[in-house]
N, C-alpha and C positions, 0 to 999 in steps of 0.2 A: 233293733235294726232289722230283724227279720220281717216284722210287720211292715216296715217302711218299704222294703223291697217288693212286697206284694201289691203295693199301690199301683194303679193303672192311670192312664191319662184320661182326660175329659174327652169322651168320644161321642156322646149322644146327648140329645136334649134331656133325657132322663138324668144323665150325669150332671148336666148344668142345673136342672131343677133341684137335685139333691144338694149340690154345692150352695146354691142361692138360699134354699130353705134352711140348711144347716147354718149358714152365715147369719141369716136374720134371726134365727133362734139365739145365737150368740149375742147379736146386737141388742135384742130385747132385754137381755139380762145384764147388759153392760151398764156400769154406773154412770159413765159419761154420755153415751149415745142412746141408751135405752129410753130415758125420759123424753128425748127429742122425738125419736121414731114413734113411740107409743102415744105421744101427744098429737102428732101429725096424722098418723094412719089409724083410723078407727078399727076396732076389733073385726068388724064384718068386712073390711076391705083388704085384710092381709093376704088372703088367697089370691085375689086379683093382682095385688102388688107383686107377689112372688111370680105370678105368670108373666106380668109385664117385664120384670127384671130378668126373667129367664129368656124372654124374647130379646131384651137388650143385649145380654151376654151372648146369645146365639148369633146376633148380628156381628158382634165384635170377635167372636172366636171361630164361627163357622161360615160367616158371610151370608147368613139368611137375611131376608128383608122383612122379618116379622115385626120388628119393633116400630111402634108409633108413639111419639112423644117428644118432649123438649126438656131434657135433663137440666139444661142451664136455667131455664125459666122456673122449673120446679124447685131447684135449689135456691134460687133468688127469692122465690115466694116463701119458702120455709124460713129463710133468714129474716125476711120481713115480718112474718108471723111471730118470730121469736125476738122481736125488737133488735134485729141486727146483731145478735149475740154469737153467731156462728163464726168461729175463728180457725186459723190454720191448724190448731191443735186438734180440732174435731176431724178434719180431713186426714191428718197424720194418724190419729188413733184408728179411724175407719180403715185406713190402709194397713196398719199393723194387724188388725183383726182379720182382714181379708187374706193377707199373706199367711197368717197362722192357720186359717180355715182351709185354704187351698192346700197348704203343705200337709195338713193332717189327713186329707182325703185323697189327694191325687199326686202323681208324678208324671212328668213327660212334657212334650213340646207345647201342648195346649195349656197345661197347668202353668208353665212358665209364661206363656203369652197372656194368660189371664192376670198374672201378677204385673207384667209389664204394662198392659193396657190399663189396669187399675191405677198404677202409679201415674201414668200420663193423665188419666181422667181426674184423679185427685188434685193434681196441680192445676189442670185446666179449670175444673169446677171452682176451686178456691179462688183463682184469679177472676173468674166471671162473677162470683158472688162479691168479691172484694170491690170490684170496679163500680158497683151500683150502690154501695153502702153510702148513706148520707154522711156528709162531713160533720165532724163533732165540734 
């Protein structure tokens, strides 16, 4: 409990990059999500992916306007490349890992906001992926 009390909030871009990098290190090793991410993101693109996601989270936590991209289209394209095999369980598991990573590294208002925003995004992304799946 003492180590937990020493955790600080997400205060800087460096904190965000540490969170995002740590999270995707967990993802890469995860039995369910690792194979998906490692198939979609080539080894030489991970650093730029981490930077892009740091920009994304900076926009959502700090209000910066650094992020450029279309997460909905990106997730829809991944699902298509994987023969429409992405399901709610993938988003739920992603969210569980995100919560665990945030909680292991940070405490405070922005850490809570990171979890709240992730929860909203996971639901929204799942619905957007689901609505373009071909009928079976």
